[in-house]
C-alpha positions in Angstrom: 5.7 -20.6 -27.4 6.3 -22.3 -24.1 4.5 -20.0 -21.7 4.1 -20.7 -18.0 0.8 -22.4 -17.6 0.2 -20.2 -14.6 -0.3 -17.2 -17.0 -3.4 -18.8 -18.6 -6.3 -16.5 -18.0 -4.2 -14.1 -15.8 -4.9 -10.4 -16.2 -2.4 -7.6 -15.8 -2.9 -5.2 -12.9 -5.6 -2.6 -13.9 -5.0 0.8 -12.3 -7.8 3.4 -12.2 -8.5 5.6 -15.1 -6.0 8.5 -15.5 -7.3 12.0 -15.0 -6.8 13.0 -18.6 -8.9 10.1 -19.9 -11.8 11.0 -17.6 -11.6 14.6 -18.7 -11.8 13.6 -22.4 -14.5 11.1 -21.8 -16.9 13.3 -19.9 -15.8 16.7 -21.1 -14.6 17.9 -17.7 -12.3 20.8 -17.0 -11.3 19.5 -13.6 -11.0 15.9 -12.2 -10.0 15.0 -8.7 -8.4 11.6 -8.4 -9.1 9.9 -5.0 -8.5 6.3 -6.1 -4.9 5.4 -5.6 -4.1 6.7 -2.1 -1.6 9.3 -3.3 -0.8 12.2 -1.0 -3.2 15.1 -1.9 -0.6 17.5 -0.5 2.1 16.4 -2.9 5.6 16.1 -1.6 8.0 18.0 0.6 8.7 21.6 -0.6 12.4 20.7 -0.3 11.9 18.3 -3.1 10.2 20.9 -5.3 13.0 23.3 -4.7 15.6 20.5 -5.6 13.9 19.6 -8.8 13.8 23.3 -9.9 17.5 23.8 -9.3 19.2 20.6 -10.0 19.7 18.3 -13.0 21.2 14.8 -13.4 23.5 13.4 -16.1 21.0 11.1 -17.8 23.7 9.3 -19.8 25.1 7.4 -16.8 23.7 4.6 -14.7 22.5 5.3 -11.1 24.3 4.0 -8.1 23.1 0.3 -8.0 23.6 0.2 -4.3 21.7 3.5 -3.7 24.4 4.5 -1.1 23.2 8.0 -0.3 19.6 6.9 0.1 20.7 3.8 2.0 22.7 5.9 4.5 19.8 8.4 4.9 17.2 5.7 5.6 19.5 3.7 7.9 20.2 6.8 10.0 16.5 7.7 10.1 15.5 4.3 11.3 18.5 3.5 13.4 19.3 0.3 11.5 22.4 -1.0 9.8 22.8 -0.3 6.1 23.0 -4.0 5.3 19.5 -4.4 6.7 17.9 -2.5 3.7 16.8 -3.6 0.3 15.5 -1.0 -2.2 13.1 -1.6 -5.0 11.2 0.1 -7.8 8.3 0.6 -5.5 7.1 -1.9 -2.9 5.7 -3.9 -5.8 9.2 -4.6 -6.9 10.2 -5.9 -3.5 7.1 -8.2 -3.5 8.2 -9.6 -6.8 11.7 -10.2 -5.5 10.4 -12.0 -2.5 8.1 -14.3 -4.5 10.8 -15.0 -7.1 13.2 -16.0 -4.3 10.9 -18.0 -2.1 7.8 -19.2 -4.0 7.7 -22.1 -6.5 5.6 -25.2 -7.2 5.3 -27.3 -4.1 5.2 -24.6 -1.5 2.4 -22.4 -0.4 1.9 -18.8 0.8 -0.7 -17.5 3.2 -2.4 -14.1 3.1 -5.6 -12.2 4.2 -8.5 -11.6 1.9 -9.1 -9.0 0.8 -5.6 -7.6 0.9 -3.1 -6.2 -1.6 -3.5 -8.1 -4.9 0.2 -8.3 -5.7 0.8 -10.9 -3.1 -1.3 -13.6 -4.7 -0.7 -12.3 -8.3 3.1 -12.8 -8.0 2.7 -16.0 -6.1 0.5 -17.5 -8.8 3.1 -16.5 -11.5 5.7 -18.5 -9.6 3.4 -21.5 -9.4 3.0 -21.6 -5.6 -0.3 -22.5 -3.9 -2.1 -19.4 -2.6 -4.0 -19.7 0.7 -6.4 -16.8 1.2 -7.9 -16.4 4.7 -11.0 -14.2 4.9 -10.8 -11.1 6.9 -13.2 -10.5 9.9 -14.6 -7.0 9.8 -11.8 -5.8 7.6 -9.1 -7.2 9.9 -6.7 -10.1 9.4 -8.0 -13.3 11.0 -4.6 -14.1 12.6 -5.7 -17.3 14.3 -7.0 -18.7 11.0 -3.8 -17.6 9.2 -1.7 -19.5 11.7 -4.0 -22.6 11.2 -3.4 -22.3 7.4 0.4 -22.6 7.8 2.0 -26.1 7.3 5.4 -27.5 6.6 5.1 -26.4 2.9 4.4 -22.7 3.8 7.2 -20.4 2.6 5.8 -16.8 3.0 3.1 -15.3 5.1 1.9 -11.8 4.0 0.6 -9.4 6.7 -0.6 -6.0 5.5 -0.9 -3.5 8.4 -2.7 -1.2 7.9 -4.5 -3.4 5.5 -5.2 -2.4 1.9 -8.1 -2.0 1.0 -9.8 -2.0 4.5 -7.4 0.4 6.3 -7.4 -1.7 9.5 -4.1 -1.8 11.5 -3.1 -4.8 13.7 -2.4 -3.8 17.3 1.0 -4.7 18.7 -0.2 -7.3 21.1 -2.1 -9.2 18.5 0.7 -8.9 15.9 3.4 -10.2 18.3 1.2 -13.1 19.4 0.8 -14.1 15.8 4.5 -13.8 14.8 5.4 -15.9 17.8 3.3 -18.8 16.4 4.8 -18.7 12.9 7.6 -21.2 12.3 11.0 -19.7 12.1 11.6 -21.0 8.6 8.6 -19.1 7.2 9.2 -15.5 6.1 6.7 -13.1 7.6 6.3 -10.1 5.3 4.8 -7.1 7.2 3.7 -4.6 4.5 3.6 -1.2 6.1 3.0 1.0 3.1 0.8 3.4 5.2 2.8 3.3 8.4 3.3 7.1 8.5 -0.5 7.6 8.8 -1.0 5.3 11.8 -2.4 6.9 15.0 -4.0 3.8 16.6 -3.1 3.7 20.3 -2.5 0.0 20.2 0.2 0.3 17.5 3.9 0.3 18.5 7.1 0.6 16.6 7.6 -2.6 14.6 11.4 -2.3 14.0 12.2 -4.2 17.2 10.4 -7.2 15.7 13.3 -7.7 13.3 15.8 -8.4 16.1 13.3 -10.6 18.1 12.2 -12.6 15.0 14.8 -12.9 12.3 12.1 -14.2 9.9 10.3 -10.9 9.8 10.7 -8.5 6.9 9.2 -5.0 6.9 8.1 -3.3 3.7 7.8 0.5 3.4 7.4 3.0 0.6 7.9 6.6 -0.5 4.8 6.4 -2.6 2.2 7.3 0.0 2.8 9.8 2.8 6.0 11.1 1.2 4.1 11.9 -2.0 6.6 10.3 -4.4 4.5 7.7 -6.2 5.8 8.7 -9.6 9.4 8.1 -8.6 8.8 4.5 -7.5 10.9 3.9 -4.4 10.1 1.2 -1.9 12.3 -0.6 0.6 12.5 -3.6 2.9 14.0 -3.8 6.4 15.2 -7.1 7.8 18.1 -9.1 9.2 21.3 -8.8 7.1 21.1 -12.5 6.3 17.6 -12.2 4.8 18.5 -9.1 2.8 21.6 -10.9 1.5 19.5 -13.8 0.2 17.0 -11.4 -1.5 19.5 -9.0 -3.0 20.8 -11.2 -5.9 17.2 -11.4 -7.2 17.0 -7.6 -7.4 17.4 -6.1 -10.9 20.5 -4.0 -11.2 20.0 -0.2 -11.2 16.4 -0.6 -10.1 16.2 3.0 -8.7 17.0 6.0 -10.9 19.4 8.8 -10.0 16.5 11.1 -9.6 14.4 8.8 -7.5 17.3 8.2 -5.1 17.9 11.9 -4.7 14.4 12.9 -4.0 13.8 10.0 -1.6 16.9 11.1 0.3 15.5 14.6 0.7 12.0 13.3 1.5 13.1 11.3 4.5 14.9 14.3 6.0 11.6 16.3 6.1 9.6 14.7 8.9 7.8 17.9 9.6 6.1 17.5 6.3 5.0 14.0 7.2 3.7 15.2 10.5 1.6 17.9 8.9 0.2 15.4 6.3 -0.7 13.0 9.1 -2.6 15.7 11.0 -4.4 16.9 7.9 -5.3 13.4 7.1 -6.9 12.8 10.5 -9.1 15.9 10.0 -10.1 14.7 6.5 -10.8 11.2 7.9 -13.3 12.7 10.3 -15.2 14.3 7.4 -15.9 10.8 6.0 -16.6 9.2 9.3 -19.2 11.9 10.1 -20.8 11.3 6.7 -20.9 7.5 7.2 -22.4 7.9 10.7 -24.9 10.5 9.5 -26.3 8.0 7.0 -25.6 4.8 9.0 -23.1 3.5 6.5 -20.8 0.8 7.6 -17.1 1.7 7.5 -13.9 0.1 8.6 -11.7 2.0 11.1 -8.8 3.3 9.0 -5.2 4.1 9.9 -4.4 5.1 6.4 -5.0 7.9 4.0 -8.1 6.2 2.6 -11.4 4.9 4.0 -13.4 1.9 2.9 -17.1 2.0 3.4 -20.5 0.6 2.3 -22.7 2.6 0.1 -25.9 0.5 0.3 -25.8 0.7 -3.4 -24.1 -0.9 -6.5 -20.5 0.3 -6.0 -19.8 0.2 -9.7 -22.7 2.5 -10.4 -21.5 4.8 -7.6 -18.0 4.7 -9.1 -19.3 5.7 -12.6 -21.7 8.4 -11.3 -18.9 10.0 -9.3 -16.6 9.9 -12.3 -19.1 11.7 -14.4 -19.0 14.4 -11.8 -15.2 14.6 -11.8 -14.2 12.3 -9.0 -12.2 9.1 -9.4 -12.5 6.5 -6.6 -12.3 2.7 -6.4 -15.3 0.4 -6.5 -15.2 -2.4 -3.9 -16.4 -4.9 -6.4 -12.9 -5.1 -7.9 -11.4 -5.3 -4.4 -13.6 -8.2 -3.2 -16.4 -6.3 -1.4 -19.1 -5.2 -3.7 -21.2 -2.3 -2.4 -18.2 -0.8 -0.7 -16.1 2.0 -2.1 -12.5 3.0 -1.3 -11.8 6.7 -1.2 -8.5 8.4 -0.8 -8.7 11.1 1.8 -8.0 14.4 0.0 -7.8 18.0 1.1 -10.6 19.4 3.1 -12.1 21.1 0.0 -11.8 17.9 -2.1 -13.5 15.8 0.6 -16.3 18.3 1.1 -16.9 18.4 -2.7 -16.8 14.6 -3.1 -19.2 14.0 -0.2 -21.6 16.5 -1.6 -21.8 14.6 -4.9 -21.8 11.2 -3.2 -24.8 12.3 -1.1 -26.7 13.1 -4.3 -25.6 9.9 -6.0 -26.7 7.7 -3.1 -30.0 9.5 -2.8 -30.6 8.9 -6.5 -29.8 5.2 -5.9 -32.2 4.9 -3.0 -29.4 4.1 -0.6 -31.0 6.1 2.2 -34.5 4.8 1.7 
């Protein structure tokens, strides 16, 4: 068969092990998953009540324009409905962007390490991928500007960055965007925007009006606790959205996902409570890292990325045996580091207790 040559040797995305598999493998009654940056507090109680008392007609297609959700998000953000594009998670939006703008002969610029789906989708489309190493977990914006040329089509900016958690302050972000040519799309991926507390961060929505080549990506999978419903969205100028929309698959959000996302965005008190709890949980990890002099990146997300002074794959496996699933930094580009989703206070305390024992066994504190 006539496969794209770009697929040679390419591997599918490998998510972490599911809880049920870990339970079977190690004979565990309880497993805590802190690997995929899901909200440990679940979703808004309003959604739980809706799911208990409502049902959908599963024989009909969903609204392909997602009108109710579109109106709710537009009103919440204060943007026009034509400025929104909805996807089956942010991953779907990323695939739409790459399909629309990347092809052999053009290139795309991104930080490294950052979210793998940027380069993965770019390679499928045959575009040249230019990865610019991070500095202390942060985007090297000057080097990224230097990597742009007349063949650059898309620049990816992940803020806060995944997997490091570092957010780009407003002054630095604006200075960077001002240097990017107007015919290059700047994709600002803000999957963790609801968790940001950095004093140098400002609302990014005005950037769209000031720089029409900026597109924001956001999601309901993280702070809103709706990862299983797969709803992500882009915010941009109507002209940019209109170009991307024909690439979108029809009916790419289900009836149920549209309904629960509409409810979720109405409950900002839940988001506030999650952000406050997340800040408290983050302090537990920071105190642990500082106690044992472990390097960590300042995080404005619901996860923290830190050095273990040990083989991170060994740490990953030892914690899994003890009922905790995390991510090893080896798979994310920084061996020795681990990325841990910030859980509830009790989950954090339990994990850190086990981690302390594991690292002592590995001689990390010697």
